[in-house]
N, C-alpha and C positions, 0 to 999 in steps of 0.2 A: 499396647507397648510398641507395636510396629509403627504406629502413626507418629509417635514422638521421634523415632529415628529418621523417618522420611522427612519430617519437617526440619529437623536439625541439618540434615545434609542439604536440603533445598536452601535453607537460610545461609549455609556456608558458601554454596555455589553463587547465590545472589550477592552476598557480600564481596566475594572475590571478583565477580563481574563488575560491580559498582566501583570497586577500588581501581580496577584496570581502566574503566571508563574515565574516572576522575584523573588518573595519571595521564591519560591520553589527552584530555582537555587542557591540562595545565602545562604540558610539554609539547606544544604545537611547534613543529619545525616549518619554517617558511618554504614555499615552493622554490625550486631553482629558477633562476632568471631565464635560462635558455633550455626550456623543456623540449626535448627532441621526441618527435613522434616516430613510430616505427614505420618507415617507408611511406609516410603520408597516409596511413590507413584511417586515421581519425580526422583528417583534414576536411573531408567531404561528408562526414556523418550527418551534419545538420541539413545538408542539401538532400540527402536520401530521406531523412525523416520528413522534410518539407514536401518532397515528391510524393511520398506515401500518403501524407495527410491530404494533399490536393487530389490525388487519385480517389481516395475514399470519399471526399466531399463531392466530387463530380459524380461518382457512382450513386451515392445516396440522393443527391439532387435530381439526377435523371430518373431514379425510381419514384421519387415523390412527384415530379412533374408528370411522369407517365401515368401514375395512378390517378392524380387529380384530373388530368385531361381525359382519361378514359371514362370518367363519370359523366362528363358533358356530352359524350357521343352516344349515350343511351337514347334510343328512339322512344319518345314518350307515347307514341301511338301503340306500341306493342307492350307497354307496361301494363300488367294486369290491373293495377289500381286505377289507372286512367280509363281502361276499357270498362271497368265496373262503374265508375262515375259517369261515363258517357251513356251506358245502358240505363242507369238509374234516372239520369236527367231526361232521357227520351220517354221513360215510362210516366213521368210526372207531367 
């Protein structure tokens, strides 16, 4: 019996939300021509986002380059696999 009551209240809430959304979509008011920003707070927001994205890209790029270049600096003579191959080749 409780399930029916919960479903009905949920359906009523969903219906009211959809009606409000429908009214909002059909009664769109145009934006004012001269929208004023509060003391220019939003005027450089895109520059800040661009700066953060560039900083992130440089950081990730330097990490990737550092990791890939560190693999090239490994001395193959001290690598245990190459030492084993060298010892096996001298035995044959």
